[in-house]
Structure formats: C-alpha cells, structure tokens
N, C-alpha and C positions, 0 to 999 in steps of 0.2 A: 043248633048248628044248621046253617043254610047251605044247601047243596045246589050247584049249577047243573043245569041240564047237560047231559053228556054230549049232545050234538053241538053246543056252543064251544065246549073245550076243544073238540076236534076241529072246529072251524078256526080257532085261534092258532092251534098248532100247525095247521096247513097253510096259513097266510104268511109265508116266509118273506115274500118280496117287500112288504111294508116294513118288516122288522129290519131287513138289510139296508133299506133306504134310510131309515132313521139313524142307524149306526154310521152309515157313510156321511150323512149330513153333519152329524155331531163331530166325528173325528176329522172330516174334511175341513170343517170350519176351524177346528183347533190347528190343524196343519197349516191351513192358509194363513191364519193369524201368526203362527210361529215364523212362517217364511217371510211374511210382510215385515214382521218385527226384525228378523235377522237381516233382511236386505236393507231395511231402513237404518239399522244400527251400523251395518257395514258401510253404507253410503255416508252416514254421519261421521264414522271413523275416518274414512278416506278423505272426506272433506276437511276434517280437522288436521289430518296428516298433511294434506296438500297445503292448507293454510300455514301450518308450521314450516313446511319446506319453503314455501314462498317467502315467509317472514325471515327464515334463516338466509335464504339467497339474497333477499333485499338487505339484510343486516350486513352480509359480506360486501355487497356493492357500496353500502354506506361507509364501511370501514376502509374500503379501497379508495373511496373519495377522500377520506381523511388523509391517507398516504399521499395521494396526488396533490392535495392542498398544501401539505407541509413541505413537500419537495419544491413546489412552486414558491412557497414562502422563503425557503432557504436560498433559492436562486436569486431572490431579490434582497434578502437580508442574511448573508452567509454566516454571520456569527450571532444570530438571534436564536437562542435555544429556549426562549420563554414565550414563543408565539406572539411576540409583540406586546405582551402584557407587563413585563418587568417583574413578575412574581412567579413563584413556583406553581407547577401544574398539579393535577391534570387540567387540560384545556378542552372544554366542551363546546361543540359547534352544532347548530341546527342544520338539518339536511332537508331541502325543499324539493318538491316534485316540479314538473314543468309548468304547473299552474301557480307556483309560488306558495303552495301549501306545505307546512312542515309535516313530514311523515316519519321523521326519525332524527337521531343524533349520532355524532361520533365524538369520542374522547381521545385526546392525544397525551401520551406519556413520553417525554423527551429526555434522553441522557446526553448531556453535553460531552464533547470529546475529552478523553483523559489528557493530562498534561503531555505535550509533545506529540500528540496524534491529531489527525483530522477526521477521525471516524465518529459519525453521529449515529447513535442508536435511537430509534423511536418506534412506538407502537400505536396503532389506531384501533379502537374498539367501537363497533357500530351496532345499533339496535333500532327497532321500529317503535313507534308510539303504540301500535296495536298489540305488539307482543314484546315488551321491553326485556323479558326474561331470556329471549333468544338472542344472545350476543355472539358476535364473531370478532376475532382479534387477528390483526396482521402485524408482524414485526419486520422492520427494514433496517439495514445498515447502509449508509452512504459515506463517501469520503473523497477527499481531494487526491487524485493520483499524482504521484511525485515523479520528478525526473530520475529519481533513484530506481524507477521501474526499468531503466536501461542498464546494461552492463557498461556501456560507453555513451556519453554525449559529448561531442567535440565540436569546436568551432573552426577546425582546420583540417587539412588533409591528414589521412591516416594510412598506416602500413602495417600489415600483420604477416608475420613470417610463417615458414613451413612448420615450425615447432610450437605453434600457438593453437590453443583450443578456446573457443568462446561458447559459453552456455548462457544465452541471454541476448536481448536486442541491442543493436548498435545503431547510432545515428551520428552522421557527420555532416556539417555544413559544407565541408570540402569533399574531395574525392577520396575513394578507398581503394588501396591495393590490397587484395585479400588472397593470401596463399595458405591460410590455415584451414581449420574445420570449425563448423558451427552447427547449431541445431535450432537457430532462431533467425529472425529477420535482420538483414543489413539494409540500412537506409542511407542514401546520399542525396544531398540537395543539388548535386551537379549532374548535368546531362553528359558533358564532356569536360575534361580539364587536362592540364599539363603537369604531371607529377614530376617531382625532382628526381632526376636520374632515370626516368621512364619515358615511354613514347609519348610524343605530343598528341593532343586530341584523343586521349584515352577515354573510354567510357567512365561514367561516374563511379562504377564499381568494376574492377577488373582484377585479373590474377589467375592463379592455378588452383585456388582453394574452392571450397564449396560446402554444401550443394548450391549451385547457382540459382535454383528455384527460389531461394530465400532472398535473392538480391532485388532491391526495389529502389529505382531511381528514374528520374529525379522526383523528389518529394519536397514539400514546403520546408524551408529552413527554420531552425529554432531561433527565436529572438534572444540572443545572449544578454542584451541590455535589460531584458525583462526577467530572465530566468536566473541570472547569477544572483546569489544571495546578497543581502545587505548586511554586512557584518556589524553595522551600527545597531541592528536589531538584537543581535546576540550580545553586544556590549551592554545595551540597555537592560536586557534580561539578566545579565550577570550582575548588574547593579541592583536588580530587584529580586533578590533571592538566590542568585547564582554566585559564581566566584570570578572576581576580576583581579588579574595579576598585572601590575604595571611593569615597566622595564626592569629587568634584573640588574641593570647597571654593569652587566658583564656580557657574556656571550649568548645567554638565553636560558631556557628551562628544560629540564628533562623530567617527563611524567612517566611513571611506571604504574599502570593500573593493576589493582589487586582483586582477587576473586571475592573478597568480602564487601565489595562496593566502595572501596576507597582507592586513593592513588598516592604514591609517594612522590614528592616534588624535590628536585635537586636544582641547584644553580650551576650552570656550566661555566667554569672559569677559564678554560683554555680549550681550543680546538686543535684537532690533529690535521696536518697538511698531507694531501695526496695530489697526484697529477691527473688532471682531466685532459686526455689526449685529443679532445675535440671541444675545448672550451670555447673557441671562437671559430666561426665558419666565415671564410672570405673568398669570394669567387669560386665557391665549390670546394675549397680546401680547408682542412681542419688544422688549427693551430693550438698547441697544448698550452696549459697554464695551471697554476696551483689553485686548488679549491679546498675549502675548510668546512666539510659537512659532517665530520666525525668528532666525537668527544674524546679529549685527552685527559682533562681533569674536571672534577665537579665536587660540590659540597652538598650535603643533605640539608634541606630546609625544614620540612614538616610533612605529616600525613594528613590528607584531607578526605572528607566524605563527598561523593558525587552529590551535587545539590539536587533538591527535589525537582526544580524546573529544568535541570540538565544543561544549563548554560555556563560554559567556562570560556572566558575571553582573556587572551594574553597579548600584551603589547610588546611582544618580543618573538624571536624564533623559538621553536619547540621541537624537542626530540620526544617521540612517543613509542611506547611498547606496553605489553602486559595483557592481562585477562580482564575483560570488561564485564562488570555486573551492574547494569543500570542503563538508563536511557539518556544519552549525553552527546553534546557536540563541543568540540574544542576549536575555537576560532583564533587565528593569529593575524593581527593587523594593527595599524596605527591610523590616527585621524589628525588632521585632514589627510585624505588619501593622496599620496604622492608616490610615484614609481620608485623614487630613490629610497623610500622607507617601507616598501612592501616587506612583510614578514613571511617567513618560510616555515614549513613543517617537514621534519625528517623522520619517517618511519624507520627506526633503528633496529627494531627487533620484531618478533611475531606479535601481532595484535589479534587476539582471539576473543570470541564471546563465550561467557560462562555456559550459556545454553543457546542453541540456535532455535529459530521459530518460537521466540519468546519475546518478552519486553526488553531484552538486552539489545541495544543498538548504539553504535558510535559513529559520529560524523566528524571528519577532519576538514576544516575549511581554512584555506590560506589565501591572503591577498596575493601573495607571490607564488613561487614554485612549491611543489611537493616533491622532495628529492630523496631517493634511496641512497644512503651513504655507501662508503667503501666497505665498512665492516657491518655486514648484515648476515643473517643465517644462510647456510648453504641451500636449505630448502625453506623458503620464507613463506609465511601465511599471514595475510592481512584480511581480516573479516570486518570491513568498514565501508562507509561511503566516503569517498574522497572528492574534494572540490577545490580546484585552483581558480580563483576568481578572475585573475588577469594574466596568468602565466601558464605553466605546463606541469605535467606529472611525468617524471623521468628519472633515469639513472645515468650519470655521466659516463664517458668512455674511460673507465678505469682499466688498469692492467690485469685485473682478475675477472674470472667468470664465476657465477653461482649456478647451481644445478637447476633450481626451479623457483618460481614465484606463483603462488595461488592467491588470487583475489576473490573473496566471497563477498560480493557487495556491488558497488557501483563507482564509476569514475566519471567526473565531469570536469572539463578543463577548457579554457578559452583558447590556448595556443597548442593544444595537442600534447605530444610527448612521446616517450618510448623508453623501454627498459632493456634493450639488447642492441648489439652492434654487429653487423657482418652476417654473411651467409656462406659457410657455417658461422655460428656465433663465436666472436672473439672477445667480447666483453659484455658484461651484464648477465641476465638470467637466460640460460640456454632454453629451458622449457617454461612457457607461460600458460597458465590456465586461469580463465576468467569465468566466474560462475555468478549468475544473477541470484540475488537473495530476494525471494518473493515477499519476505516479511517487510521489506523496505518500501513496498508500493504504497502502503497506507500508514505504516508505523514509521513516520519520517523523522530523522534526527532533527533536533531543534534548529530552526533557522534555514533548513534546506528548502530550495524552491519547489513549489507545487503548481499544478495546473489550476486555473481559477474556477473550475466548474466541478460540482459534486458529481460523483459517479456511483451508480448502484453497485453495491457489493453483494448483498443477499436480500432475499424476499421470501417470507414463509408465513403460513398461517399457524398461529399459536393456539393449541387446543386448551 
C-alpha cells in the first residue's frame, strides 16, 4: 500500500477555488445548454403556431373568396345552383395570389331553394397548399326579398282610419291619409296630391296618426307592371304537378282548407243577394245596387291534397276559408286576360295557418277584386298574402258592421280598396289590425312577385 505524503493532501484540501471553478463550468455549461434548447424549442413552437395561425387566417380568406365568387355567379346566373357545370357538387376552385401562383383552394357545397322558396344555402371551405389540413368553412343564406315584405303595397291613394293598427311597412304609389297607429315605415311616392274629400295639395302622407317620424315621402314608385304576378305562371305550374280547375259551369268554387293538408271543394250553384249602398260612385255620390258575393247553395265535389308544388289555378270565382297546412297559392283568372272576365276571390271565413313561422304559407291571387262578403265572422282572421292583379281588395258598403278584421300577412293591389265606411264606422269592420308576417319575406307563396336581386340573409363560420 502506497501512502501520499501528508503535505500533498493538505495542499489539495486547501485548493478550493479550482474545485469550485470546475463545478461552475460543468453545471454552467449544462444550464446554458438547457436554456438554449428551451429557447430554441419555444421559438420553434412559436414559429409553428404562427405558421398555423397564418395558414388558418389565409384559409378563412380563401373560404370568403369562395362566398364572394358564388354570390357574383348568382348575380349573373340567378337560377344556376350547379356552378355552371350542370352536375352535382362539390365544386373546387383554385385560389391564386397576386402573382398568379396557386396557393390554395376553396370548395363550394350548394343547396338549391326548396320548392316555392327563393332561399339558396351554400358553404365555402378554404385551405392552403402548405397546410391543407387547416380548413375553414363559411355558410351563407341568400334569397330574393318579396313584396310580401310589406303589410301593404298599393298603386293608388290610401286612407287609414282612427281604429286602424298597422304593424309592418306600407308603400303607396299614391298619397296616404293616415289617422291610425303604426310601428313601421310609411312610404308614399307623392310629394303632394289631392285626396278625395280632403284638402288640395296635401302632403304625400298626412293625417292625425303617427308616429310621424316613420313617414317617408316622396320615394320612388313601385312598377306595378313589373311586380304584379303573371297568373299564367301559376296556371302552367298547376298543369305541371299542381291542380287546375276549369270553369265550374255554375257560380264558382268553395275551398275549405283542412288541418291535415287537404281541402274540400264545393261547387257553388246559387249566390245570395245583398245590397251594396255604394255600388256606383257618380259625381261624388253613392248609388246602391245588388251584389252577389255570398253563397246560398252549393254541392260537395271532392277532397284534394295540396299539391307538392303548391300551385292551384281556378278558371272561376273562388270562396276560400279554413286551416292551411302547406305551402300553396290559389290563383283565379281566365285567359286571354279581359276585364270582362276577371275572376274574383271571396274570403268568406277565417283563413289561418296550422302553425306560424313554419313552412305553412298561403297566397290568394285574383285577376279581379278580392271581396269580403256580407256573411263573414264578427272577428275575422286572415293569415295570408293577398294580391289583386288589376282591381282592389275591399268590402262593399253593406248594412251591417263587424267588430274586427286581423290580417296576418300582406296585401298588394293595383286599385287600392278598403274594408270600412264612415267615421265612426257605419259599415264594414270597426277595428282593423294589419300585422306583417316576417316569414313571407323569403318564404314566398308560389307565383308572388319578388325583387330581382339576391339579398344576404345570414353569414356564419361553421366549426
């Protein structure tokens, strides 16, 4: 066994500075290496995260470019739901940068409108070539806004009494005397006009109603030559899967809609006579005469199911009532179109929807007048869109009054109309309440006029 000299051991034990320096160098190198590796890893992670975020942002913009592209395509080809290909999708398009280099793609999925609607649903999914797994999807709904977006659209002067409430927009190509209450916009195409029985040079909208902050005049007129529906289209649709009823050979037809999606059809064989105390107006005076707008006798024909395309065309007068379960329009007219053969529609009872804010919609379209007969409910409800193509929507000056008429829907007429007489009311419906049905803005009854430009309904990112 070899022994070290005692003085060397003491020297080693007393040389502490060299020992500490060695330890500091070793552990310092380890710590420095760990810090460098940590910072490098963090920087690499941040770079990858930044790249992913940049890629996701770019994917979103590419998806948005797909939305803008198809909206442009619809503006030029409004009924092309196959992206110009004639085949089913999806439809993939390359996306180029400013230099013309392809840096990503978007894919379009397009849902054509359901029967009787104008709403197009489509989705655009975008991704980059660098990171194709990072996709973003945007969903959009667009549709043609319809004139049923208004409570009233009239081509003539209008007058609203003190007992009238209107919840929805009003447009008149004539002037408006407004004495009722409203919560929406009143529009008149007239700056001044001369109302019947009113002061000359009246403002386009005048009266004691309000609030006046909603009054807007003059505004551009509506082109009734363009917006009134072409009943020939409903007739053709009735021949292509709908229901077409020719002349009854008698007084007309009576339709009673049922909650199960059907309607009972009767042939009216005799009309009831009543007196209209203002059947003819001459030099400002009313002259009475007999009118025949009520049913006296009828016979049952059959029960029919509302057709899938919703088109029912009748070459005769029609009495309508009942509970509607479906998406349907009833048109009354004859061709060629002659004023002497205009067909009329008579809402004889309540017309209600099985469920509001649903696919249940009914439109009543007459070449001639839409007339409320003598015998109607005391508190009448009509949940429908009404359109008189060449005449008016009104109730004659009968000898009786009814308490109320509530319209949940829209009224469009060429020659105006009215459902009450006198102040206080001496004939017609004492209280009238008109409520706009928001469901009719895009879920349009078959054959009703729409604006020719798609409007954005909703826009959302789909996760």
